[in-house]
C-alpha positions as CSV (number, residue, x, y, z in Angstrom):
1,M,-35.7,63.1,79.5
2,P,-33.8,64.5,82.5
3,D,-30.8,62.3,81.6
4,I,-30.5,64.1,78.3
5,N,-30.6,67.5,79.9
6,R,-27.9,66.5,82.4
7,F,-25.8,65.1,79.6
8,I,-26.1,68.4,77.6
9,K,-25.3,70.5,80.7
10,N,-22.2,68.4,81.5
11,N,-20.8,68.2,78.0
12,F,-21.7,71.4,76.2
13,N,-20.2,74.5,77.7
14,L,-19.9,77.9,76.1
15,S,-16.3,77.0,75.1
16,H,-17.6,73.9,73.2
17,I,-20.2,75.9,71.3
18,I,-17.6,78.5,70.4
19,G,-15.2,75.8,69.2
20,M,-17.9,74.1,67.1
21,S,-18.9,77.4,65.5
22,I,-15.2,78.2,64.6
23,G,-14.8,74.7,63.3
24,V,-17.9,75.0,61.1
25,A,-16.6,78.3,59.7
26,F,-13.1,77.0,59.0
27,G,-14.7,73.8,57.4
28,L,-16.8,75.9,55.0
29,V,-13.9,78.2,54.2
30,Y,-11.7,75.3,53.5
31,W,-14.3,73.7,51.3
32,Y,-14.8,77.0,49.4
33,K,-11.1,77.5,48.8
34,K,-9.7,74.0,48.3
35,G,-12.2,71.2,48.8
36,Q,-14.8,71.8,46.1
37,F,-12.3,70.9,43.4
38,S,-11.1,67.8,45.1
39,D,-11.8,64.1,44.2
40,N,-11.9,63.2,47.9
41,I,-15.5,62.5,49.1
42,L,-15.0,64.3,52.4
43,K,-13.5,67.4,50.9
44,N,-15.9,67.5,48.0
45,S,-19.1,67.9,50.1
46,P,-19.7,71.1,52.0
47,I,-22.0,69.2,54.5
48,L,-19.4,66.6,55.3
49,M,-16.7,69.4,55.7
50,T,-19.1,71.2,58.0
51,I,-19.6,68.1,60.2
52,W,-15.9,67.5,60.2
53,G,-15.2,71.1,61.4
54,L,-17.9,70.8,64.0
55,L,-16.4,67.6,65.4
56,V,-12.8,68.9,65.3
57,G,-13.8,72.2,67.0
58,Y,-15.6,70.3,69.8
59,I,-12.7,67.9,70.4
60,L,-10.1,70.6,70.4
61,M,-11.9,72.8,72.9
62,D,-12.7,69.8,75.0
63,L,-9.0,68.8,75.1
64,V,-7.9,72.4,75.9
65,F,-10.4,73.0,78.7
66,N,-10.0,69.5,80.2
67,A,-6.3,70.0,80.3
68,R,-6.8,73.2,82.2
69,K,-9.1,71.5,84.7
70,R,-6.6,68.7,85.3
71,K,-3.8,71.2,85.8
72,N,-5.9,73.2,88.3
73,E,-6.9,70.0,90.2
74,E,-3.2,68.9,90.4
75,E,-2.2,72.3,91.7
76,N,-4.9,72.2,94.4
77,K,-3.7,68.8,95.6
78,K,-0.2,70.2,96.3
């Protein structure tokens, strides 16, 4: 059980939670505006669009904040 808690603390920051919530919101808005009339299985389901938005939001925020960390570490080495 402590391994799961350590994993969550290391991988879910406030920025990730914000990114995931924005991704969910945009996924639902996209489904409402365009996706509900689509033949594509991903776009047609609000649940799948929500999961897709959740994943994209997490990945984007992870990329942004890890890039900032690497930049700061490189500047500290110089």
